[in-house]
N, C-alpha and C positions, 0 to 999 in steps of 0.2 A: 421544625423546618420541613417544608414540603419536599417531595422527591425531586422535583425540578430544581429547587434551590440547592438541595444537597448535591445533586449531580453537577450543577454548575460550579460549585465550590470544590468538588472532589479533585485531588491531584490525579492525573491520568497519564497513561502510556498508550501510544498507538503504533502498531506494528505493520499495518497493511493500509497504505494510502499512497496514491500515485501523485507525484509532485505536479506533473503537467495536468493531471485530471482534477487537481484541486484549485486550478486558477479560477478566480471569481470573474463573473462577467465584467465587473468594473475594471479589473486589471487587464482583461483581454481587450476591452475597448481602448484603454490607454496604450497598450502595446501596438494595436492595429493603427491607431492614430499616428504614433510616432514613426511607424514603419511604412506608412502609406498603403495599408492593406484594407481592402473593402470587405466588410463583414456582411453576413446575411441580414443583419439589423444594425441600425445606426445609432440607437439609443439604448439606455440600460433596460428599460421595460421590454423593448423588443428582443434584446439579447437574452434576458431572463426567460422569456417565452420560448426562444429558440433553444436554449440550454435544456429545457425541460425534457426529460427522457420520454421517448415514445417507443422505440424499438432498437435492436442492436445496430442495424445499418445507420440509423440516425446518430446513435451514440458514437459510432466510428467516425462519422462525418464531423461531428463536433470536435472530437479528439484531434482529427487531422487539421482542422482549421486552427485550433489552439496551437498546435505544434508549429504550424506555418507562420504564426505571428511572432515567433521567437526567432530573432535574426542575429543576435549578438550576445556576447558575454554579459553586457550590461542588462540585456533583457532577462537573461537567466538569473542574474543577481536580484533584479527587481521581483521576478516571480518567486524566488526562494524567500526573500525578505517578507513579501506579502503573505506567503504561506505560513511562515514562522510567526508573524504577528497574529494571524488567525489561530494558530495552535496555542500561543500564549494567552489569547483571550479566553480560550477554553480551559486554561490551566493544565494543558498537556505538557508534562515535564520533559518527556523524551519521545521522539518520533523516529521510526525507521521507514523511510519513504522510498518507494520504487521510482526509479528515474530512467527514462528511455533516452540515453545519450545518442544512440544511433540516429534517431529522428533528426536531431540538430546537426549531426555530422553529415547526414545525407542532404538535408534541406539547404544548408548554407556552407558546408565544408568546415564547420567549427571544430577545431581540434579538441579532443577529450580533455587534455590538460587545461585548456582555457575554460572549458565548461566547469571542470572541477574547481579551479581557482575561484571562479565566480560564486559557486555555491559555498565554498569554504569562507569567502568573505561574509556571506550572509549568515553562515553558522557562527562565526566569531562575533558578529554583531548581535545575534539573538542571545548568545551565551552571556555577553556583557550587559545587554539591555534588559533581558527577561529572566536570565538564569535557567534557560531551557537548552536542550541539545537535540541535534539531528544527525542521523547516520543515513547513508545511502545504500540501497540495494540496486545496483545497476543491472538492468534486465536485458535479455535477448528477446525482442519481439518475435515470437515464434511464427507468426503468420506472415512475416515479410522479410526477416533476416535470412541472408544466404548463409551457407555453411562457412564460407570464408569470413563473413561479417561476424558470425557467432564466435569464431576463434579470435578475431580482432577485439571483440568486446571482452572476452576472457582475459586477454592481455591488458586491456584498460583496467579491468577490475584488479588484477594482480598488481599493477603499477600503482593503483590508488588505494590499495589496502593499507589501513593504518593512517590514511590521510583523508578520512571522511567516508571512505567506502568500506562496508563491512561484509558484503556478500555479492555473489552473482545470482541474479534472478532469471526467471523465465516467465514472461507475461504474454498477453495477447490471447486470441481466440483459440481454444483448445482443440476443437473438432478438426480432424485432419492433420494435426501437428503434434504427434505424440512426443513425450519427453525423450524417448530413446534416440530420436534423430539428433539430439543435441549433446549426446554423450561425450564426444571429443572435447568440446569446450568445457564441460563440467569436470571431465577428468583432468584437464589442464589446471583449472583453479584448485581442485582438490589436492593435486600434487604440490601446489604452492602453499597449501595450508589455509586456503580461503573457503569458507562455507558456502553452501547453496541454499536458496530459499525459492521454492518453485510454486507457481500457480497450478493447481490441479484439483479435479473433483468438483468443478463448478458447472461448466457447460459440457463436460465429459464425465463419465462414470468412474468406478473404482479402478479400472485399468490405468487411467491417467495417474492416479495417486500411487499405485504400485510402481509405475515407471519412475515417478519423482523420487520415491524412496529407494528402490532397488538399483536403478541405473544411475540416477543423478545424485543420490545420497543427500537429499534435501533435509535440512535440520528442522524446518518448519514447513507446513503446507499452507499455501495461500488458498483460502476457501476450504476445500476438503469436505463439504457438507454431504456429498454423495457417497461418502464411505459407508453410510448406513445400508446401502444396497448390497453389501458384501460382509456378512457376519465375521468371516475369518479376518478380513482386513480390519474391521472394528476391533477385534481381539488383539491384533498386532499393534494397532495404534494405541490402544489402552495399555498394553503391556510395556511398550516403549515410551509411553507418554509423549508422543510426538505432538507438538502444539499445532492447533488448527487456528488460522486467522479468519474468523468468521465475520462476514459482512452482511447482516440481515437485509437491509434495505436494497442493497445491490442485488441480492438473490431474488428479491421480489421483482425488481425492475426487469431482470433478465429471465424471468419466468422459471427460475430454478425451483421456486415454491410459489403457490398461488397468492399468498398473503402473509403478512407478518404473523397473524394468528395461527397459520398452518406451518410456520417455519420449524425446521427440525431442531432448533436450538435446545429445547427441553429434552429431546431424545438423545442428543449428543451428550448432554450433561448426565443424563440418567445412565448412560453406558460407561460413565467414568472416563470420558475423553477429556483431553486438555484443551480447553476452549478459551480463546481471547476474542474480544469484540473490536471491530474496526469499521471505518467509513468508506474505504475503497476510493471512489471518485466523488467526493462530497457534494460540490455544487451541481454536478451533472445528475446526481441521483436525489437531489433535494434533501440532503442530510448533513450531519456532522457527527463526530464521535459522541458529543454530548447528546445529540438527538437519538443516536442508536441506543445509548444507555437508558434514556427516558422511555423510548419506545418499548424495549424489552421489559422494563420495570412495569409499565402500565399494562402491557399485554399479558405477561406471564406472572405478575405478582412478585417480582424480585424486590427485596428490600435493600436498604443502603449497604448492609454488610455484603449481600450477594454482589452488588455492583462494585464495591471496593475489592472483592475477591477477584473479579475480572481484571482489575488494574494490577493487583499484586501478581497474578499469573503472568500478565504481559511483561511486567518488570523482570520477573524471574527468568524469562527466556529471551530478553533483549540481548543483542550481540554486542555486549560491552565487556571491558576487562573486569576482573573480579572486584576491584575497589569501586569502580564507577557503578557496577551493578548493585553492590551492597548499599551504596549511598542512595541509589534510586529506589530500591526496595524500601529502605527506611523512610524516605520522603513520602512514598505512596502509602505504606502500611501504617506509619506512625502518625499521620496527620489526623 
């Protein structure tokens, strides 16, 4: 069996993908049509061209337009169902997706409970239809959330914990928005027994990762590739086996690394760090989890066992209860 066929058939787990950032152009066009929103392009080919990543400001523009096309709970359910159908097509058994509920609360005043109910309808449908699962990491968008909104999101996460929500996240552009600023919100969820999963070490360096670990007590690090700039931090991450949610194509697009061939993935692994592979914002970066696995296999010579190890590692650090995690590990490792 070729590597491509083996990867396509391989049971997978994804820990770092943005629900809104995974909306396909076809779905966006449908949402815009039914909500009377004019897009920068009016057909699929034009939208695909507009989606194609050019730079961070353009990426932010696409993300804002996508969010603006979501106007109701029905739209959120449609988005989640379409996303989960795509995950099932890739044989992704479990996904932990970052979700920016604040955007939809701000845009149209959609209460968080209604948003969560819509996603939970999609979760139940996907479990029955495909036998796959989805958990939510509801994030604070660090580059525009106010301090009061950060605390509000923390309360949303506490209320939704055990009802599809598994963690409080911190997303958005790192530069100028250090983790320490959001300590009150993360202290609140930690006191309620809810974990944190923080984006750090992508567009900012090791200090961002240290803030995520020491101040916000993040149980995983979203991205984290720039840890290699600080040997002491590398040693701590290795000793504690803090999982890194590495997104190679995203790193290339955002100029964290010049090319996939120059990506620090081999260096991260050679340092004994705990690495998982993920797609981040797949259609916006022209990738999928399947594509990420094929890309690193072809670039670095990883074989089927190496690629399966990435999946087992992801399953082992999924935010599931013990029984669900054991079942997921068995499905991934035993296939």
